C-alpha positions in Angstrom: 209.9 99.9 256.2 211.7 97.3 254.0 211.2 93.6 254.7 213.7 92.0 257.1 216.9 90.4 255.9 215.6 86.8 256.7 212.5 87.4 254.6 214.4 88.9 251.7 216.9 86.0 251.7 214.0 83.5 251.9 212.1 85.1 249.0 215.2 85.2 246.8 215.6 81.4 247.2 212.1 80.7 245.8 211.2 79.8 242.3 208.1 81.2 240.6 206.0 78.2 241.7 207.1 78.5 245.4 206.6 82.2 245.3 203.0 81.7 244.1 202.4 79.4 247.0 203.9 81.9 249.5 201.7 84.7 248.0 198.6 82.5 248.1 199.2 81.7 251.8 199.8 85.3 252.6 196.6 86.4 250.9 194.6 83.8 252.7 195.9 85.2 256.0 194.8 88.7 254.8 191.4 87.3 253.9 191.1 85.7 257.4 192.2 89.0 259.1 189.6 90.9 257.1 186.9 88.4 257.9 187.7 88.5 261.7 187.6 92.3 261.5 184.3 92.4 259.6 182.7 90.0 262.0 184.0 91.5 265.3 185.2 95.0 264.7 188.9 94.0 265.2 191.0 90.9 265.7 191.2 91.8 269.3 187.5 91.9 269.7 187.1 88.4 268.3 188.7 87.3 271.6 187.6 90.1 274.0 184.0 90.3 272.8 183.5 93.8 274.2 184.5 92.9 277.7 186.8 95.1 279.8 190.4 94.0 279.4 191.9 93.2 282.8 195.7 93.0 283.2 197.1 89.4 282.8 193.6 87.8 282.2 193.5 85.4 279.3 191.3 86.1 276.3 189.3 84.2 275.5 188.9 82.6 278.9 190.4 79.2 278.9 192.5 79.9 275.8 192.0 78.6 272.3 193.3 75.0 272.1 193.3 72.6 269.1 193.3 69.2 270.7 194.0 67.5 267.4 197.2 69.4 266.6 198.4 70.3 270.1 198.4 74.0 269.2 197.3 76.7 271.6 197.1 80.5 272.0 195.7 83.2 274.1 195.7 87.0 274.2 196.5 89.2 277.2 197.7 92.7 278.1 200.1 93.7 280.8 202.8 95.8 279.2 202.9 99.5 278.3 205.6 99.4 275.7 205.6 101.3 272.4 202.7 100.5 270.2 201.6 97.3 271.9 198.1 97.0 273.3 198.6 93.4 274.2 200.1 90.2 272.8 199.4 86.6 271.8 201.3 83.7 273.3 201.6 80.6 271.1 202.2 77.1 272.4 202.7 73.6 271.1 202.0 70.6 273.5 205.0 68.3 273.7 206.6 65.8 276.1 209.9 66.4 277.7 211.6 64.7 274.7 209.9 67.1 272.3 207.5 64.6 270.9 203.7 65.1 270.5 201.4 62.8 272.4 197.9 62.9 271.0 194.9 63.9 272.9 192.5 61.1 273.6 188.7 61.4 273.7 187.5 61.9 277.3 190.8 63.2 278.6 191.1 66.8 279.8 194.9 66.9 279.5 197.6 65.6 277.2 199.3 62.6 278.7 202.8 63.6 280.0 202.8 66.7 277.7 203.0 70.4 278.6 202.4 73.6 276.5 205.8 74.7 275.2 206.0 78.4 274.5 207.0 79.1 270.9 206.9 82.9 270.5 204.6 85.9 271.1 203.1 88.5 268.8 202.7 92.1 269.9 199.5 93.7 268.6 198.5 97.4 268.5 195.0 98.6 269.4 193.8 97.9 265.9 194.9 94.2 266.1 197.8 94.7 263.7 201.0 92.8 264.5 203.9 95.1 265.4 206.6 92.8 266.9 207.6 89.2 267.6 209.3 88.2 270.8 210.3 85.3 273.0 210.2 84.9 276.7 212.1 82.9 279.3 210.9 79.6 280.5 209.8 80.8 284.0 207.3 83.2 282.3 205.1 80.5 280.9 206.5 77.3 282.4 206.3 74.1 280.2 209.4 72.4 278.8 212.2 74.3 277.1 213.8 73.2 273.8 216.7 74.7 271.8 216.0 76.8 268.7 216.1 74.0 266.1 213.6 71.9 268.1 211.4 74.8 268.8 211.4 75.8 265.1 210.2 72.3 264.2 207.3 72.8 266.7 206.6 76.2 265.0 206.4 74.4 261.7 203.8 72.0 263.2 201.8 74.7 264.8 198.4 74.8 263.2 195.0 76.0 264.5 192.0 74.3 262.9 188.7 76.0 262.3 187.6 76.0 266.0 184.0 77.2 266.5 183.9 80.9 267.2 187.5 81.5 266.3 187.7 80.2 262.7 189.0 83.4 261.2 191.5 84.1 264.0 192.8 80.6 263.8 193.3 80.8 260.0 195.1 84.1 260.3 197.4 83.0 263.1 198.4 79.8 261.2 199.1 81.8 258.0 201.0 84.5 259.9 203.3 81.9 261.5 204.0 80.4 258.0 204.6 83.9 256.5 207.2 84.9 259.1 208.9 81.5 259.4 212.4 82.9 258.4 212.1 85.7 260.9 211.0 83.3 263.6 214.1 81.2 263.0 216.2 84.3 263.6 214.2 85.2 266.6 214.7 81.8 268.2 218.5 81.9 267.5 218.7 85.2 269.2 216.8 83.8 272.1 219.3 81.0 272.6 222.3 83.4 272.2 220.8 85.6 275.0 220.3 82.6 277.2 223.9 81.5 276.6 225.2 84.8 278.0 223.2 84.3 281.2 225.7 82.2 283.1 224.7 78.9 281.4 221.3 78.0 279.9 220.1 75.9 282.8 220.7 78.8 285.2 219.4 81.4 282.8 216.1 79.7 282.3 215.1 80.4 285.9 216.7 83.9 286.1 213.8 86.2 287.0 215.8 89.2 285.7 215.6 87.7 282.2 212.1 87.9 280.9 212.0 88.9 277.2 214.9 87.2 275.5 214.6 88.4 271.9 212.4 90.7 269.9 212.1 91.8 266.3 209.8 94.6 265.0 207.6 93.7 262.0 205.4 95.7 259.6 203.0 93.1 258.3 201.4 95.4 255.8 204.7 96.5 254.3 206.0 92.9 254.2 202.9 91.8 252.4 203.2 94.6 249.9 206.9 93.7 249.3 206.0 90.1 248.6 203.3 91.1 246.2 205.7 93.4 244.3 208.3 90.7 244.0 205.6 88.2 242.8 204.5 90.7 240.1 208.0 91.1 238.9 208.0 87.4 238.3 204.8 87.7 236.3 202.5 86.4 239.0 199.1 88.1 239.7 198.9 90.0 242.9 195.9 88.0 244.2 196.0 84.5 242.7 192.9 83.3 244.6 190.7 86.3 244.0 190.2 89.9 244.9 191.4 90.0 248.5 191.7 93.4 250.2 195.5 93.2 250.1 198.0 94.8 252.5 197.1 98.3 251.4 193.5 97.8 252.5 194.2 96.4 256.0 194.5 99.8 257.7 191.1 100.8 256.5 189.6 97.5 257.7 191.0 98.1 261.2 189.5 100.3 263.7 190.4 100.8 267.3 187.9 98.9 269.5 189.6 99.7 272.8 
């Protein structure tokens, strides 16, 4: 499966130095994925921890929240569609104006902020990403922002090394950076779909509109494509060391469900 058009266009715009940075970030995400798999058996198990997966329950319980960056995610499973075992929902805490208000020590909530849904990642039973999608506001609540504002929040999404989830946080942060051009396309399609729903204000509460946009991805193939392009520019495949690489991800994964 060739890389998507937004990825190809983005990579063509990079010079050798920028391409080296993109490759280094991608390989760090691979390294984090491999570390999570080695430690827990799969990325999914790093959240589920061997417990039965109940429909709609959040894993881990209470979600994973970085109070310093306002970033948040959780995993759950409730759809039986294609290859998906479950999916991750990603959020960024913002006020109604779209600005970040910082968490203060001793507070249990952000002041006048709500978790704004950014996008979701479908995972198969091995924990490998297979699709990106967006959902309507009524699905997750929170404030809604247009594609440009939401993309700016995606750019600010970052999960620190939170205890017990260090590897997953590093992978998720790197994954969002890697697919930034695709996410921009995904959010634009989301707004276009809402615009066809009788006006955005009305469409946001339309219970018949749930998934607003979706794009299939093949992370392994996209990583390999980036590495081949980098090598054509004379860059080493693994600038930071001997990472397992995209070709080794499948062997690292095993179904834990």
